[in-house]
KEGU-163471 format. One record per residue: z, x, y of N, C-alpha, C, O, CB in turn; residue in one letter. Coordinates in steps of 0.001 Angstrom, whole numbers, plus 500000, padded with zeros to 6 digits. Atoms other than C-alpha are relative to their C-alpha. Glycine has a CB too. Layout:
REM residues N
ZXYZXYZXYZXYZXYa ...
This chain:
REM residues 116
500504499319501175500823478969510570498854500914500410497999500532501209499545498987498925m 501082499056499753498583482016510682499206500197498721499753500173497618500547501349500518n 500874499718501137495629482687508433499286501312500286498777501523501387498973498833499751k 500640498701499852494241486173507877499006500174498863499339499908497708501049501153500012i 500982499688501034491067487097506009500232501434499534499891502387500235498537499810500527s 499770498666500535492114490007503820498682500702499686498593501926499779500868499926498747l 501310499427500292488470490517502844499410500655501242498937501790501181499049498922499465t 500530499446498752487375491014506467500849501174500476500313502195500906499940498916501088a 499106498928499565490439493120507303499820501244499125499841502366499632501469499525499960l 500214498869500907489870495303504215498711500732500361498680501963500369499951499520498532a 501282499404499610486259495900505257500166500817501284499661501936501380498923498899500196r 499770499303498728487360496856508796500831501267499799500520502317500361500702499068501000e 499118498851500210490124499166507586499302501107499204499522502288499472501276499560499274q 500716498990500772487873500917505045498997500731500893498812501941500763499281499356498794l 500904499355499040485320501557507800500794500938500904500341502044501201499241498939500848a 499135499164499166488158502898509975500461501250499267500544502324499862501206499206500465g 499587498849500799489333505167507153498860501012499893499083502222499891500452499550498596a 501163499126500074485816506538506884499787500809501263499257501918501214498776499194499714g 500142499311498707485874507482510575501188500915500303501066501840501105499846498976501122r 498770499253499702489431508895510545500001501362499306499558501496498166501237499191499570a 499893498653500574490046512608509989500899499996498758500688500792497843500551500991501051a 499069500078501125492867511644507583499390499305498787499897499439497673501259499274500421s 500617500735501096490546509467505489500765498765499597500600498255498489499851500884498824g 499245501216500303492914506528505691500255499189501256500179499692502377501324500345499325r 499730500922498905493741503531507821500915498910499460500853498577498277498674499397500595s 499070501033500455496437500849507686500321499039501130500256499386502309501291500631499459a 499566501011499036497538497664509388501021499097499328500788498590498231498792499169500538q 499010500941500513500685495622508869499451498595500185499041498211501281501381500169500721t 500524501366499991499610492092507976501128499011500275500943498022500985499306499669498657v 498847500870499806503056490511507875501266500844499954501339501836499230500042498877498925y 498691499375500052506613491579508549500125501156500959499408501245501956500292500467498615g 499678498880499143507963494718510055501481500267499927502146499850498979499561499740501443g 498592499583500019511371496088510951500972498830499982502065498950499428500290500865501194h 499068501125499922512905492672511602499934499072498791500673498090498736499729499210501245e 500155500833501195511814491201508225500347500789498748500256502017498733498566499455499902h 499774499379501301512785491904504626498652500270499338498446501331498748500893499097499095v 501316499883500616509203491329503447499029500651500970498960500291502145499477498623499560l 501037499362499180506441493594504715498744500150499151498801500628498018500478501395500548r 501278499846500678502770493482503749499086500824500886498883500512502060499364498621499667q 500852499079499266500454496286504787498701500196499242498710500482498045500709501349500226t 501291499730500593496747496598504132499680501469500268499675501905501419498890499046500572l 500262498567499896495902500252503455498621500285499422498276499802498343501096500831499262i 501317499574500472492425501746503127499990501513499855500500502234500713498878499533500968a 500103498570500274491730505158501622498580500317499536498032499609498691501045500441498932l 501291499562500509488425506967501194500250500738498683501368501178498417499250500914501042v 499873499350501301487772508485497765500645501381500142500269502170501009498621500123499327a 499333498706500012490053511432497036501218500108500894501993501054500755499045501032500385g 498821499955499125492647510643499724501200499405499286501055498633498338499737499243501323q 498803500543500640496232509873498834501144499823500979501156500375502079500437500897498868k 498721500132499311499605508778500058500943500923499238501190500719498049500528498481500043l 499165499006500658501907511702499317501233499371499360501610498242499676500419501065500993d 498829500480500723504919511334497063501087499547500968501388500222501952500539501090499071e 498951500574499163507633509152498567500823499031499169500440498685498052499400499289501241h 499125500997500622510440506754497647499769498676500699499658498630501924501507500422500077k 500199501329499420509939503045498175501295499512500642502377499749500105499518498997498925s 498790500517499353512344501356500614500534498724499349501513498150499827499721499737501459p 499567501214500689512681498422498195499008499639498909498137500439498567500157498832500990g 500950500446501021510866496413495536498609499958500611498439499568501766500396498603499428e 501343499927499439507127496852495916498934499739498942499129499995497754499772501360500642a 501186500164500833503737495907494498498790500510500763498770500532501993499805498517499582t 501288499598499445500238497227495062498956499065499412498754499039498198499668501514499687v 501082500880500426497447494644494908498701500688500421498462500886501612500133498541500630h 501257499316499700494065496375494669498976498944500431498554498107499633499484500821498756v 500969500951499460491684494427496913498567500455499736497666499639499539500222499813501500l 501332499437500187488727496775496463500135501434499518500983502177500013499172499933501311h 500023498615500433488015499992494591500881500271498799501162499387497991500412500877501118g 499183499555501135490146501971492161500995501032500492500631501974501196499116500587498855r 498920499107499584493492503713492692500808500444498791500729499853497714500914499311501030v 499085499514501034495992505697490653501377500167500634501530500873501631499496501355499370r 498620499844499554499746505364491147500667500964499025500601500776497810500763498609500066l 499395498950500821501662508414489893501485500086500300501895500181501457499315501366500249i 498542499852499882505414508614489242500440500960498913500495500595497739500750498612499878a 499613498998500991506554511802487553498849500278499049497748500629499475501238499540499216g 501030499765501017504637512152484283499216498734499666498291498783498855500635500552498735h 500672501273500263503530508484484296498970499708501077499146500093502233501019498855499920d 500977500449499008500452507068485990499372498702499528499278498431498331498911501077500244s 500639501283500252498760503694486234498764499919500864498812500238502052500964498811500284w 501218500211499221495196502976487294499838498518500242500137497688499383498753500583499280e 500262501387499658494294499796489061498640499894500653498230500780501403501092499440500925g 501287500260499368490946498340490058500032498613500625501022497892500499498835500121498976s 500071501252499250489840495335492096500645498842499234500279498554498094498547499666500323t 499319501152500585492122492374491386501281500333499270502055499428498957499090499313499070g 498786499619500733494872494365489638501218500021500917501113500288502115499819501375499343d 498716499914499318498528494185490647500846501027499260501087500894498060500718498604500063l 499182498942500593500639497287490028501418499855500547501620499792501759499411501430500312i 498596500032499606504431497058490077500409501445500279500286502306499408500913499335498885i 499624498639499611505696500124491937501370500318499403502321499559499590500018500161501561v 498706499651500602508463501918490016501023500390501062500675500804502167499829501148498997p 498906499636499103511847502527491609500296501492499857501404501890499498501271499156499699d 499873498540500063511262506285491691498964500589500953498101499872501460499801500543498524s 500976499349499121509337508811493760498616499833499385498445499944498171500342501520500213r 501346500252500483505622508124493519498974500335501077499315500483502250499854498542499558h 501101499798499067502250508778495120498871499066499589498877498511498490499526501499500020s 501143500866500278499016506812495322498745500722500455498680501217501581500143498611500711l 501257499352499616495506508245495287498834499066499752498855498247498833499801501316499228e 501212500806500130492112506641495744499024500727499089498542501809499426499356499720501392a 500983499442500914489862507341492774498610499801500608497716500628500431500103499334498586v 501204500281499214487105505757494881500446499307501268501612498927501381498966499119499201e 499625500683498765487028504204498348500695498688499660500142497865498930498756499746500895g 499172501133500429489758501556498102500778499378501139501087500026502139500957500437498927s 499060500687499117491787498968499947501050499335499112500738498776498060499269498942500924t 498897500608500735495175497769498770500855499176500957500877499424502162500857501081499293i 498986500727499254497736495248499923501337500432499416501673500077498286499794498426499918l 498680499539500409501150496905499702501021498973500474501117498693501669500315501426500576l 498949500956499668503982494362499576501341500630499657501557501073498529499803498646499242t 498677499404500184507544495625500027501062499005500448500987498446501542500129501336500791v 498794500748499627510793493672499992501068501066500202501642501578499240500426498907498888a 499079498908499685513039496157501768501417499679499551501893498550499670499982500294501494k 498603500142500411516505496719500394500845499782501243500548500323502309500492501252499202s 499083500244498876519301495477502624500753501283500336501114502052499446501001498854499664a 499212498842499568521071498136504658501463499768499671501949498640499749499821500263501517s 498565500172500276524671498791503686500716499513501263500436499976502369500633501336499496p 499225500556498888527068496829505879501081500999500401501714501631499556500635498623499613q 498901499142499526529436498807508030501155499124500395500953498046500954499560500895501193t 498841500807499641532948497558508509500473500391501403500315501531501838501144500178498959s 499554499759498621534453497207511985501365500618500031501896500889501108500008498713500798s 
């Protein structure tokens, strides 16, 4: 069993985002290509965003610190520390209203099976 302090990791990633030219930093906490479930801690300085994209599967955004806005078409949702936002199954973007850290959890959709 592994234990990870999300509080400490969020602090480290937010500091890293502050030093990065892109204004963001991320680290996969669990999962990856060989797993269905993937959890990534993402830090964004105020005003930075993740450009519009399609989610590879069901996803949630847990706001660990700060305030973010998730935008999908004409709809938007704001989340602050402690909030959980269900990511819609449509193209969307995420912007940091203030310096923020989030835990993005994605359950990737299964790849279509190919027949032999």
